[in-house]
C-alpha positions as CSV (number, residue, x, y, z in Angstrom):
1,M,74.9,123.1,149.9
2,A,76.2,123.5,146.4
3,E,75.6,126.7,144.6
4,T,73.7,126.3,141.3
5,K,74.5,128.5,138.3
6,S,71.9,129.2,135.6
7,V,73.1,129.1,131.9
8,A,71.3,131.3,129.5
9,K,70.5,129.6,126.2
10,V,71.4,131.5,123.2
11,K,69.6,130.7,120.0
12,K,71.7,130.4,116.8
13,K,70.6,131.6,113.4
14,W,71.5,130.5,109.9
15,F,73.8,132.7,107.8
16,T,74.5,132.3,104.1
17,V,78.2,131.9,102.9
18,L,79.1,133.7,99.7
19,A,81.9,132.2,97.5
20,P,85.0,134.4,96.8
21,E,85.1,136.8,93.8
22,L,87.0,134.2,91.8
23,F,83.9,132.1,91.9
24,N,81.5,134.9,91.3
25,K,80.3,135.4,95.0
26,K,77.4,133.0,94.5
27,E,75.5,131.7,97.6
28,I,77.2,128.2,98.4
29,A,76.4,127.2,102.0
30,D,74.5,127.9,105.1
31,I,76.2,127.9,108.6
32,S,74.7,128.4,112.1
33,A,76.1,130.9,114.5
34,V,74.9,133.3,117.2
35,T,75.8,136.4,115.2
36,A,77.4,136.9,111.8
37,E,80.4,138.6,113.4
38,S,81.1,135.4,115.6
39,A,81.5,133.3,112.5
40,V,84.1,135.5,111.0
41,G,87.5,133.8,111.0
42,K,86.0,130.3,110.9
43,F,86.6,127.9,108.1
44,V,84.1,126.0,105.8
45,D,84.9,123.1,103.6
46,V,83.1,123.0,100.2
47,S,83.6,120.8,97.0
48,G,84.8,122.3,93.9
49,Q,81.5,121.4,92.2
50,M,79.6,123.8,94.6
51,L,81.8,126.7,93.4
52,T,82.0,126.1,89.7
53,G,78.8,124.1,89.1
54,L,80.8,121.3,87.1
55,P,80.5,117.7,88.0
56,R,84.0,117.0,87.1
57,D,85.2,119.2,90.1
58,L,83.5,117.0,92.6
59,N,86.8,115.5,94.0
60,K,88.4,119.1,94.4
61,K,87.9,120.4,97.8
62,Y,88.3,124.0,99.0
63,K,88.7,125.4,102.6
64,L,87.2,128.9,102.7
65,K,87.9,131.3,105.5
66,L,85.0,133.6,106.5
67,I,86.4,137.2,106.3
68,Q,83.5,139.6,106.6
69,A,79.9,139.7,107.6
70,V,77.4,141.7,105.6
71,G,74.0,141.5,107.0
72,D,73.1,137.9,107.0
73,K,75.6,136.9,104.6
74,L,79.3,136.0,105.2
75,Q,82.0,136.6,102.5
76,A,84.7,134.1,102.2
77,K,88.2,133.8,100.6
78,A,89.9,130.6,99.5
79,A,92.6,129.5,102.0
80,A,93.4,125.8,101.0
81,Y,92.7,123.5,98.0
82,Y,93.1,119.7,98.1
83,L,92.1,116.7,96.2
84,A,89.9,114.0,97.9
85,D,92.3,111.2,99.3
86,S,90.0,108.6,97.6
87,F,90.4,110.3,94.2
88,V,94.4,110.3,94.5
89,Q,94.3,106.7,95.6
90,R,92.2,105.5,92.8
91,T,94.2,107.5,90.3
92,A,97.7,106.2,91.6
93,R,96.6,102.5,91.8
94,R,97.9,101.6,88.4
95,Y,101.2,103.4,88.4
96,K,104.5,101.8,89.8
97,E,106.4,104.9,90.5
98,R,104.9,107.4,92.9
99,F,106.6,110.3,94.7
100,I,105.8,113.5,96.2
101,S,107.2,117.1,96.1
102,V,106.2,119.8,98.6
103,T,107.6,123.3,98.0
104,K,106.9,126.9,99.3
105,H,106.9,129.9,97.0
106,T,106.3,133.6,97.3
107,T,103.4,134.8,95.1
108,K,103.1,138.3,93.4
109,D,101.5,139.8,96.4
110,N,104.1,138.6,98.8
111,K,102.3,135.7,100.3
112,T,103.6,132.2,100.7
113,A,102.0,129.5,98.7
114,K,102.8,125.8,99.7
115,I,102.3,123.4,97.0
116,K,102.2,119.6,97.1
117,L,102.7,117.7,93.8
118,Y,102.1,114.0,93.3
119,F,104.2,112.5,90.4
120,L,102.9,109.2,88.8
121,D,104.8,107.1,86.3
122,L,104.3,103.7,84.9
123,K,108.0,102.7,85.0
124,K,110.6,103.1,87.7
125,I,112.7,106.4,87.7
126,H,116.4,106.4,88.5
127,H,117.4,108.3,91.7
128,S,119.5,110.8,89.8
129,E,116.5,111.5,87.3
130,R,114.2,112.2,90.2
131,G,116.6,114.6,91.6
132,V,116.6,116.5,88.3
133,L,112.9,116.3,88.1
134,L,112.4,117.8,91.4
135,M,115.1,120.6,90.9
136,K,113.3,121.7,87.6
137,T,109.9,121.5,89.2
138,K,111.1,123.8,92.0
139,E,112.4,126.2,89.5
140,F,109.3,126.1,87.4
141,L,107.0,126.6,90.3
142,T,109.0,129.5,91.8
143,A,108.7,131.3,88.3
144,E,105.1,130.6,87.8
145,V,104.0,131.5,91.3
146,K,105.9,134.8,91.5
147,N,104.0,136.2,88.6
148,T,100.6,135.1,90.0
149,E,98.4,136.8,92.9
150,A,97.6,134.3,95.7
151,E,93.9,134.5,95.1
152,K,94.2,133.6,91.5
153,L,96.2,130.3,92.3
154,F,92.9,128.7,93.5
155,D,91.2,129.0,90.1
156,T,90.5,125.4,88.8
157,N,91.9,126.2,85.4
158,M,95.0,127.6,86.9
159,I,95.5,124.5,89.0
160,E,95.2,122.4,85.9
161,K,97.3,124.7,84.0
162,I,100.3,124.5,86.5
163,A,100.2,120.6,86.4
164,N,100.2,120.5,82.6
165,D,102.7,123.1,82.0
166,L,105.1,121.4,84.4
167,R,104.6,118.2,82.8
168,K,105.6,119.8,79.4
169,V,108.6,121.5,80.9
170,L,109.9,118.2,82.3
171,E,109.5,116.4,79.0
172,D,113.1,117.1,78.0
173,T,114.5,115.6,81.1
174,Y,112.1,112.7,81.7
175,T,108.5,112.2,80.6
176,V,106.2,111.8,83.6
177,D,102.9,110.1,82.8
178,K,100.8,112.2,85.3
179,I,101.3,115.1,87.7
180,L,98.6,115.9,90.2
181,L,98.6,119.2,92.2
182,T,97.0,117.6,95.5
183,K,97.3,120.5,97.7
184,L,97.7,124.1,97.7
185,S,97.6,126.5,100.6
186,I,98.5,130.1,101.6
187,V,100.8,129.9,104.6
188,G,100.6,132.7,107.2
């Protein structure tokens, strides 16, 4: 006869997730886990609107890593940022020229930041001009990121500032209509 095993059911509890210090450590979500310590190391996806409270940040998404349990609350830090795919597709619909740049850079606190940019232009760009744009982009991002701590890169104002400043830097070479920072993550 087959041996039967009994499995003890464990009841899960709800724990509150606190936003990173960058977003004032406000309560943003609840997750279920057996213990708070068992949830440490897991990831939670939240919208930018939940973190900033601004409706314009609804299409901005953050992946938060749970780093510490304090009672019934879990502290989180930003691990990745990305724009919703539907937003990027709607934005890019009217542009003829679209190309992507993905680069890795070292931050002020010696972490590696991976940045994905989406360039949009109304008219076609010649291959040689695109090469110069990508080279200048890499130089600009290297200089910008090495003076910034990894945690500060996830600030919504900093993300917009990088894209706008890059557009201004590239104006002497070629004026690009729009640059979107679509993904940002800290690697390793």
